[in-house]
N, C-alpha and C positions, 0 to 999 in steps of 0.2 A: 406530527407534533402540532399541538394547538398553540394559539397565542397565550393561553393560560399557562401552558408548560414552559413558555419562554419568558413570561413576565418576571421581572426581578423584584425580589422582596427582601426584607431585612427585619430582624426582630426589634421590638420597641425597647426603650431603655427604662421602662417603668418598673422593672422587677428587681428585687433583691434575690440573689440565688446563692446556693451552696451545693458543693459536691458532697454527696453522702454515699460512700461505697461505690463510686463510679457512676452514680446517677444524680441528676439535678433535682433539687427541691427548690422551688421558686415561690416568692411571695409578691403578689401585686398589692403594694401598700395601699394605694388609693381605693381599690376595691375590697381589700381585706380578704383576698382570695389566695389560697395556697395551691400549688400545682406540684405533683410528683411525676417525674418523667422516667420511663424505663430506659434501658441502654440505647435503643434505637432512637427514641425521641430525644434523648440527651445528645446523641450524635447529630441529629438534624438541628437541634437548637444551637450547637456549636457552629455548624455550617451557616446558620442564619446570622452569625455575628457580622458577616460581610454580605453585601448585596449578592444574591444568588437567585437561581430560578428552580422551579420544581424539577425540570429536566436535568439540571446540573446536580441537584441533590440526589436524584435517582441514579445518575451515572456514578457518583461517588459511592453511594450505598451498595450498588451492584458489585463494585470492586472490593468492598470490605465485608459483605455479608453474602450468604448463600440464598439468593432470592431471584426469582425470575422477573423480567422487566414489567410485565402487566401487574403482578402482585405488588411490586415496589411502587409503581405509579399510582395504583389505587390506594394503597396504604399511606403514601406520602400526601396525596391530595386530601384524604380524609383527615389526617393529622393537621395539615395546613389550614383546612376549613375550620377545625376546632380552634386552632391558634387564632385565626382571624376573628371568629365569633367572640372570643374572649379578649380581643384587642391586644394580642401579644405580638402580632406582626403587622407590617404596613408595607405599601409599595416603596421600593427603593427610589431615591431621587437621582 
């Protein structure tokens, strides 16, 4: 496990969001950007409401979904990188 896997992160508060049929639709008002999240991204978003790490997210997802550890880690890292590039997450303090 790397330091990146243990680094605690949290979602930013800059989004307005709504649950639409079990999936999150979020609007970043400042950017004027809208985001649609599938069921897994919605679950990850929920986990990011509190400080957590990619490793903790993967452990939780592995207990809830049929996914192997390597695939989960790669997919979570990819989504978190997208969230970070969009300014949707930040390091937890």
